[in-house]
N, C-alpha and C positions, 0 to 999 in steps of 0.2 A: 579540526573540526569545522563541519560545513556550518554556514551560518544561516541560523533561522531569522526570515525575514522580519526585520525590525517591525512590519506592521501587526505581525502576530502578536497577539496579547502574552504577557509574563507567564500565566497559566497555560498559555497554549505551549508556550516554547517549554517550559519545564517537561512536560510530558514527552514532547521529541526528544530533548537533551538524555531523561532519561533512557527512552528506546535507544537511541545512538548507543549510549554507555555500554549498553548489553554486546554489542559490538567489537569485535578487535579491533586494533589499532589498523589492520588490515585491510579488514573488512570495511573499515570507514574511508578508506584511503580513495582519494579522488571521488567523494559523494559530494554531490551538489549542494545548492543551495535549496533550502525548503523551505514551503511556506504553510502555514497551517491557514486554511481559509474559514472565516466566520461561517454561519450555517449558510449566507448569501454569497456564494463565491464568483471568482468570474467564468466560471463554465455551472454547467445542470451537476447537482451535487448526486442526480439518484440515476439508474442505470436499468432500461427494462429486461426482465429478465424471462425468458417462456416458462422456465421452472419455477420460478421464485418468486412473481410480481415484480413491482418497483421495488428494487432495495436502495439503498444506500451506500455510494462506493468509499471505500476509506481512504481511496489515493487515487491521485491520475497523474499523468504528467502528457505534455502536449507534443507529441513528436510531430505530427502535420505542421505546426508553425515553428519546427526546432526551438521552441522553448526551451533553455537548460535547467529549469527549476522544477522541482518535486512539488507538488501542491498533497496537501494532506485536508482532508475534510473535518472540518470542527464539528458537524454535528452527526457524525456517525457514533453508533452504542459501542462501538469498541474505543473509539478514543476518549469518550466520557469515561469509561472503565480505567482505561489508560492514565487519565489526568488523577485518577482516586489511588493510582498506585496497585492497581491489580497486576499483576506477575504476566499472566496469561495475557492480557491486553496489551503488555508494554513489547511483549515476545513478537505477536502479532502486530503491533505498529511497526517493530524494525524489520520485520520480514517484508511488511507494504511498502517500508521504504527500499528496500532490496529490488524489489520486484519493480518498483515502479524507474528506480536506477538501472536495471537492465533494459528496461523499455528505451530509455536514453542513451544506452550504448548501443543498441540491437536493433531499435527500430520494433515496430508492435507485433514481434512475433511473441505469441502469449504462451507458450510452451517452454521458449527459453527464462523467459520471466517467472513465470510458474516452478521452475527446475530452480532456478536461483533464490525463488521464497521457500521452497519446502526443503533446501539444503541448510539453510538458515534457521528456520524451524526445527529440525533436528538438530543440529550444532546448540542453538541454544536451549533445548531440554522443553521442549514445548512437547506440551499432553498429546495425546492420542487424539482426543476428539477435534481439538484444533488443526494439528496436521492432519485427518478424514477430512474435515472439512473443506482446508484449501485444495487437497489432493481431490475433491470433488468438484471445485470450482475448474480445476485443471484437465479434468476427464470430462467435464459438459462442455468444454472451451471447443476440446478437440472431436468430438461427439459429431457424427452427422446432422444431427436434431441441430446443434448451434449453428455448423454450416450452413443449414437452410434458411435460417432466420438471421445470418449476418454475425452470428457469435456475441460476446460483448464487447459495447463500444469501448473506443480507445478512451 
């Protein structure tokens, strides 16, 4: 089981551990350390999106600086729902972790990261609304519109 960074509070670690417990042992294998950053983290935790305005990102990784950790933002709506035990939010959190692990393993390739995320969502029985939401994000990142504005920041 990956280590949830000790600077993350117990309440923060609990939601991540519950999300990770949804994954099989094979899916958790090789999982890097995970840190839940409080509302003010080491990176800006909102991203501009031409389609959706400015929105809080659920997680991120820093492939540019070769940081081996996954960061989950503790100020996202989904994270708050996961802390309260919402099943779909926990599934989304698990899929966000898988998405960020794909970046650490394969670099900035959003298509590969979204494909890994969608596969986990389907395997964990995510509802269609959640799957469609992630699929829409994947489709947007692949669109010519996103390419014109530089896509979604890493």
